[in-house]
TIBAKOL-638911 format. One record per residue (C-alpha): x negated, y, z negated; residue in one letter. Coordinates in pm, whole numbers, padded with zeros to 5 digits, always signed. Layout:
XYZA/...
***
This chain:
+00000+00000+00000X/-00104+00363+00044X/-00191+00608-00229X/-00157+00911+00000X/-00025+00993+00345X/-00194+01324+00424X/-00428+01174+00685X/-00170+00961+00865X/-00200+01133+01206X/-00579+01105+01213X/-00553+00742+01109X/-00322+00660+01397X/-00556+00822+01648X/-00848+00621+01514X/-00647+00304+01528X/-00539+00353+01886X/-00904+00393+01988X/-01000+00088+01782X/-00723-00122+01929X/-00793-00031+02290X/-01155-00129+02242X/-01053-00449+02066X/-00823-00549+02350X/-01105-00518+02599X/-01349-00705+02378X/-01130-01006+02320X/-00957-01035+02654X/-01244-00955+02887X/-01580-01057+02740X/-01756-00960+03062X/-01653-00599+03019X/-01739-00631+02651X/-02104-00664+02738X/-02113-00326+02908X/-01933-00151+02621X/-02179-00254+02353X/-02510-00098+02443X/-02828-00255+02305X/-03032-00077+02041X/-03314-00041+02296X/-03161+00170+02571X/-03462+00247+02785X/-03655+00000+02998X/-03965+00199+02907X/-03941+00045+02559X/-03970-00309+02694X/-04302-00475+02616X/-04230-00773+02842X/-03971-00817+03117X/-03846-01165+03210X/-03667-01222+03542X/-03467-01520+03672X/-03699-01803+03766X/-03937-01720+03484X/-03945-01893+03146X/-03801-01693+02860X/-03958-01933+02611X/-04301-01876+02764X/-04258-01502+02715X/-04167-01560+02350X/-04467-01787+02297X/-04702-01525+02440X/-04553-01227+02257X/-04708-01056+01956X/-04541-00911+01649X/-04339-00602+01735X/-04289-00696+02101X/-03962-00619+02280X/-03879-00884+02539X/-03619-00761+02788X/-03438-01020+02999X/-03303-00928+03342X/-02956-01026+03451X/-02915-01379+03582X/-02875-01734+03456X/-03141-01911+03250X/-03105-02284+03189X/-03325-02336+02885X/-03319-02339+02508X/-03512-02061+02340X/-03667-02108+01996X/-03815-01835+01778X/-04039-02008+01526X/-04204-01860+01219X/-04502-01747+01428X/-04260-01549+01647X/-04145-01324+01363X/-04112-00956+01441X/-03975-00995+01795X/-03679-00838+01972X/-03529-01046+02252X/-03257-00858+02434X/-03081-00791+02758X/-03258-00556+02996X/-03069-00226+02956X/-02752-00231+03163X/-02780-00599+03262X/-02635-00928+03136X/-02856-01236+03108X/-02683-01573+03068X/-02821-01870+02877X/-02637-02175+03010X/-02685-02511+02838X/-02483-02688+03109X/-02347-02912+02830X/-02684-03093+02814X/-02914-02846+02634X/-03028-02856+02356X/-03094-03224+02309X/-03124-03211+01928X/-02810-03229+01715X/-02733-02914+01513X/-02975-02693+01706X/-02872-02381+01892X/-02917-02285+02252X/-03076-01988+02079X/-03261-02120+01773X/-03400-01860+01530X/-03632-01988+01258X/-03820-01658+01223X/-03781-01335+01025X/-03757-00972+01138X/-03596-01076+01465X/-03325-00922+01681X/-03137-01114+01954X/-02899-00900+02154X/-02694-00881+02470X/-02679-01243+02593X/-02398-01459+02715X/-02462-01796+02550X/-02251-02069+02703X/-02202-02444+02735X/-02439-02549+02458X/-02459-02926+02405X/-02476-02848+02033X/-02447-02501+01878X/-02458-02161+02043X/-02683-01952+01816X/-02846-02091+01502X/-03033-01892+01236X/-03192-02153+01009X/-03450-02168+00735X/-03736-02412+00795X/-03764-02633+00486X/-04141-02633+00532X/-04173-02254+00562X/-04296-02101+00233X/-04142-01764+00331X/-03766-01715+00297X/-03607-01616+00628X/-03481-01258+00632X/-03394-00953+00841X/-03236-01122+01143X/-02987-00937+01364X/-02760-01115+01614X/-02573-00843+01800X/-02358-00790+02110X/-02366-01149+02230X/-02091-01357+02390X/-02092-01715+02264X/-01854-01971+02413X/-01822-02328+02531X/-02038-02481+02255X/-01981-02842+02158X/-02034-02742+01793X/-02020-02403+01620X/-02069-02073+01800X/-02296-01900+01545X/-02437-02088+01246X/-02646-01933+00967X/-02790-02173+00710X/-03058-02205+00450X/-03180-02478+00217X/-03110-02562-00145X/-03422-02372-00254X/-03459-02105+00016X/-03162-01892+00111X/-03197-01650+00402X/-03095-01291+00333X/-03032-00968+00524X/-02876-01152+00816X/-02652-00928+01029X/-02406-01085+01274X/-02250-00789+01451X/-02023-00715+01748X/-02029-01063+01899X/-01747-01237+02085X/-01720-01599+01966X/-01456-01808+02141X/-01377-02153+02283X/-01633-02330+02064X/-01620-02658+01867X/-01529-02854+02177X/-01612-03173+01986X/-01270-03129+01824X/-01080-03150+02150X/-01009-03518+02068X/-00939-03674+01729X/-01239-03517+01554X/-01176-03228+01315X/-01403-02996+01120X/-01654-02722+01174X/-01650-02344+01197X/-01702-02096+01477X/-01907-01843+01278X/-02034-01981+00948X/-02276-01902+00666X/-02414-02179+00437X/-02671-02130+00160X/-02718-01764+00258X/-02729-01445+00050X/-02675-01071+00099X/-02567-01087+00462X/-02297-00936+00684X/-02058-01035+00962X/-01918-00714+01108X/-01718-00618+01416X/-01701-00967+01566X/-01411-01102+01770X/-01350-01468+01689X/-01071-01658+01864X/-00958-01980+02035X/-01207-02197+01847X/-01115-02556+01762X/-01195-02518+01393X/-01218-02242+01132X/-01302-01893+01248X/-01524-01696+01008X/-01650-01887+00703X/-01839-01826+00380X/-01928-02179+00273X/-02107-02353-00012X/-02384-02181-00206X/-02334-01845-00038X/-02335-01519-00229X/-02288-01149-00169X/-02160-01186+00188X/-01962-00908+00356X/-01700-00981+00623X/-01570-00652+00759X/-01401-00499+01063X/-01368-00832+01244X/-01081-00939+01470X/-00973-01303+01438X/-00687-01491+01598X/-00565-01829+01717X/-00838-02044+01571X/-00741-02408+01516X/-00788-02378+01139X/-00786-02081+00904X/-00928-01768+01066X/-01111-01652+00748X/-01213-01928+00509X/-01386-01884+00173X/-01514-02192-00011X/-01741-02209-00317X/-01884-01863-00250X/-01992-01598-00500X/-01902-01228-00475X/-01784-01212-00113X/-01638-00884+00016X/-01368-00933+00280X/-01235-00600+00405X/-01066-00425+00698X/-01028-00740+00906X/-00744-00777+01155X/-00619-01138+01145X/-00321-01264+01341X/-00164-01571+01494X/+00026-01566+01823X/+00294-01799+01958X/+00027-02002+02142X/+00119-02347+02012X/-00213-02491+02128X/-00347-02341+01804X/-00058-02439+01577X/-00058-02753+01368X/+00203-03011+01279X/+00405-03227+01510X/+00719-03218+01719X/+00951-02932+01634X/+00797-02873+01291X/+00479-02688+01377X/+00340-02365+01242X/+00032-02149+01293X/-00267-02210+01069X/-00339-01983+00768X/-00480-01635+00817X/-00703-01596+00508X/-00774-01900+00289X/-00951-01928-00045X/-01005-02301-00092X/-01282-02455-00297X/-01373-02792-00146X/-01523-03077-00350X/-01766-03186-00075X/-01724-03558-00114X/-02044-03756-00081X/-02269-03477-00207X/-02449-03549-00533X/-02500-03183-00628X/-02179-02984-00606X/-02160-02607-00555X/-01992-02399-00826X/-01639-02267-00795X/-01587-01942-00611X/-01591-01622-00814X/-01598-01247-00772X/-01397-01242-00450X/-01298-00894-00330X/-01034-00916-00056X/-00909-00568+00032X/-00753-00366+00314X/-00696-00657+00551X/-00403-00692+00794X/-00275-01048+00841X/+00016-01101+01078X/+00225-01392+01200X/+00035-01691+01058X/+00181-02001+00894X/+00050-01874+00558X/-00091-01526+00579X/-00278-01576+00251X/-00331-01898+00058X/-00526-01995-00256X/-00598-02362-00328X/-00869-02589-00465X/-00991-02947-00452X/-01146-02948-00800X/-01065-02797-01141X/-01177-02438-01181X/-01166-02348-00815X/-00955-02062-00682X/-00957-01696-00781X/-01209-01623-01056X/-01284-01259-01147X/-01129-01173-00811X/-00949-00873-00663X/-00692-00912-00387X/-00563-00562-00320X/-00420-00324-00059X/-00368-00593+00203X/-00074-00619+00443X/+00072-00970+00483X/+00331-00950+00757X/+00585-01204+00887X/+00458-01556+00835X/+00622-01794+01080X/+00668-02147+01203X/+00931-02386+01331X/+01231-02444+01110X/+01129-02697+00846X/+00757-02644+00902X/+00704-02482+00562X/+00580-02142+00673X/+00526-01913+00373X/+00375-01568+00363X/+00169-01583+00041X/+00111-01920-00128X/-00072-01993-00454X/-00117-02361-00528X/-00050-02442-00890X/-00371-02634-00957X/-00593-02337-00866X/-00754-02095-01110X/-00640-01732-01136X/-00872-01633-01420X/-00944-01263-01480X/-00811-01181-01134X/-00578-00922-00981X/-00323-00932-00701X/-00214-00570-00666X/-00102-00308-00414X/-00029-00565-00143X/+00246-00517+00115X/+00434-00843+00180X/+00688-00823+00461X/+00909-01108+00572X/+01167-00972+00814X/+01387-01282+00798X/+01532-01310+00443X/+01564-01687+00488X/+01187-01713+00521X/+00948-01786+00235X/+00793-01470+00095X/+00569-01562-00201X/+00543-01870-00420X/+00333-02055-00673X/+00347-02421-00576X/+00425-02566-00918X/+00445-02934-00818X/+00064-02922-00796X/+00026-02778-01145X/+00136-02507-01385X/-00149-02253-01377X/-00266-02038-01667X/-00165-01685-01563X/-00249-01518-01895X/-00540-01321-01743X/-00393-01283-01394X/-00263-00934-01313X/+00012-00905-01053X/+00130-00545-01015X/+00247-00274-00776X/+00307-00504-00481X/+00576-00425-00225X/+00811-00706-00120X/+01057-00671+00165X/+01310-00857-00053X/+01304-00978-00411X/+01082-01282-00462X/+01272-01601-00530X/+01179-01874-00776X/+00827-01973-00880X/+00676-01627-00879X/+00555-01383-01141X/+00837-01210-01327X/+00834-00869-01494X/+00577-00736-01251X/+00490-00373-01335X/+00519-00125-01051X/+00696-00372-00822X/+00864-00222-00516X/+01136-00414-00333X/+01267-00290+00000X/+01198-00210+00361X/+00838-00077+00381X/+00934+00119+00693X/+00646+00016+00913X/+00609+00186+01250X/+00678-00121+01466X/+00588-00452+01298X/+00598-00669+01608X/+00498-01036+01589X/+00197-01105+01816X/+00244-01310+02132X/-00010-01501+02340X/+00031-01255+02628X/+00042-00935+02424X/-00330-00883+02369X/-00470-00746+02046X/-00182-00594+01848X/-00213-00225+01769X/-00271-00193+01393X/-00093+00142+01406X/+00229-00056+01455X/+00191-00183+01099X/+00128+00157+00944X/+00374+00341+00723X/+00636+00581+00846X/+00716+00896+00654X/+00942+00804+00367X/+00805+00454+00316X/+00846+00341-00045X/+00486+00217-00031X/+00343+00569-00015X/+00186+00667-00348X/+00319+00346-00506X/-00014+00173-00564X/-00230+00161-00873X/-00597+00262-00879X/-00843-00015-00793X/-01211+00066-00834X/-01316-00150-00540X/-01078+00031-00303X/-01220+00369-00202X/-01098+00370+00161X/-00812+00216+00355X/-00808-00002+00667X/-00890+00303+00877X/-01189+00407+00661X/-00993+00703+00529X/-01036+00799+00165X/
***
């Protein structure tokens, strides 16, 4: 919900610009490449230039620390690997051109490696189309034998699609966790092709055993698994300003992660039933944002339960559950968490499919946590708005604060009673349309507040919330 409305006109203008850019990025990745200029804009800054027919790996092997390798437009059928001795390199598209790394579904030969494999520090990889990897698209991984912890890696402005496994994978080891990894402004789509049959699992853009890193401004869609994931033994990750839709499993997924910040993401599900789950006439889209601590069966050492989650200023629209909290082991769930100032709009599914806007499973923790200032709209009063799933357990809510949320109609059974600051009624959004598969990226301005909305100035102060979705104070 909004505290003030004085900057509404400026916010709408910013959103229209944001949405037009987002539509181009997601729907036409080729144009996307030209919109996102590389950090190095002048060919005069290139230390080495690689042209089609030459080996990009040979240029990397011969480069010295601080070199800028610029790759001319064309198709390169090779894996590139930046090893520890290649630290300090920039490998990027030649300004104004688009190089393509094509694995032709046969490269790389090693399982779990990337078509671009980064095992070095102080590296930037930018401006490539990475397609048809036989394994993963781009991998940033800590060598177990490297005494130095991997750090300061930027993966920016790339298009990653057609990978058999994940699109972008960042991972460390149990003793060495990479940090200062920035994954920014990439388009990640049509990955995890291994799941096109009976196989399930995997994530399009995932962090494991990583600290103090960021995924920002990425567009993640049409992947046959989860979208953007903070997984086991991660801490202090930031997921912000990303667009995610129509992934086969939850678009944002948080599991056994410490102190993640998830803010200003646009998450939605369309009516494209290829990315729904269920069977027959009882299907529904997958969840939008999921907090779910997994027990990682088969692992001797288990990660701790999630804690310190800050989930603020996100828009989630049209998914089977727009927000869900669950766990596979005692103590998992929301611990010292803040879920505030989000908009959860019109969950959907086939009749009988169990679509519910906000769902808390009863066996999850809600210790020292807050769920406040959220706008929960369900246009159809027969739909499920919010619920604690009590058949799974009766949670201890003694330290769980639920306050100042707006509900489009009064919550039914199995929800918090006597909520202070509760608002019930039409939030008066501009035009809260449900996304369709042919409608492109929905305009977030459609889900803003009209003058006279009961949500205006109805929220409580939350220290972690200093701006809104539009970066307005």
